[in-house]
C-alpha positions as CSV (number, residue, x, y, z in Angstrom):
1,M,74.5,65.7,44.8
2,F,73.6,62.3,43.8
3,T,72.5,59.0,45.6
4,I,73.9,55.9,44.6
5,K,72.1,52.8,45.4
6,V,73.6,49.4,44.9
7,T,71.7,46.3,45.0
8,T,73.8,43.0,45.3
9,A,73.3,40.0,43.6
10,S,72.4,38.4,47.1
11,G,69.7,41.1,47.7
12,N,71.7,43.7,50.1
13,E,71.7,47.4,49.4
14,V,74.6,50.0,49.8
15,I,73.6,53.8,49.6
16,E,76.1,56.4,49.3
17,S,75.8,60.0,48.3
18,G,78.2,61.4,45.8
19,Y,79.3,64.1,43.4
20,G,80.9,63.8,39.9
21,I,80.2,60.1,39.3
22,Q,81.9,58.3,36.6
23,W,81.2,54.8,35.2
24,S,84.1,52.5,33.8
25,P,82.2,49.7,32.2
26,W,85.2,47.5,31.6
27,S,86.0,47.5,35.3
28,H,82.4,47.6,36.3
29,K,83.3,50.4,38.9
30,L,81.9,53.8,39.9
31,N,84.4,56.6,40.9
32,Y,82.7,59.6,42.5
33,T,83.4,62.1,45.1
34,D,81.8,61.6,48.4
35,H,80.3,64.1,50.8
36,N,83.5,64.7,52.5
37,N,85.0,65.7,48.9
38,C,87.2,62.7,48.6
39,G,87.3,60.3,45.7
40,D,85.8,57.0,46.3
41,D,84.6,54.0,44.3
42,L,82.2,51.1,44.2
43,T,83.1,48.1,42.3
44,L,80.0,46.3,41.1
45,Q,80.3,42.3,41.4
46,P,78.5,40.0,39.0
47,G,75.0,40.5,39.3
48,D,75.2,43.7,41.3
49,K,72.9,46.6,39.9
50,A,73.5,50.4,40.6
51,E,71.0,53.1,40.3
52,I,72.2,57.0,40.3
53,I,69.1,59.2,41.7
54,N,69.4,62.9,41.7
55,S,67.9,65.3,44.3
56,A,64.7,65.4,42.6
57,G,64.5,61.6,43.3
58,K,64.4,60.6,39.8
59,T,66.6,57.8,38.7
60,V,69.1,59.4,35.9
61,A,71.3,56.1,35.3
62,N,71.4,52.3,35.9
63,Y,74.5,49.9,35.8
64,I,74.5,46.4,36.1
65,N,77.3,43.7,36.0
66,D,76.1,41.2,34.0
67,S,79.3,39.3,33.3
68,K,79.2,35.8,34.3
């Protein structure tokens, strides 16, 4: 399981848990399977940042929507 932590451009945080995460850079979207085994996604708005954190607490991936 992974933790998905999104920090928005305005400083708010969204924290989700997920499995099988996929990043789509052209659409700035994280697709993942949530804790209920349902597909879900998070779309990063301009300035948003996402961290993927593994069960050991290590950040294993970072994503950012740096489009203007």
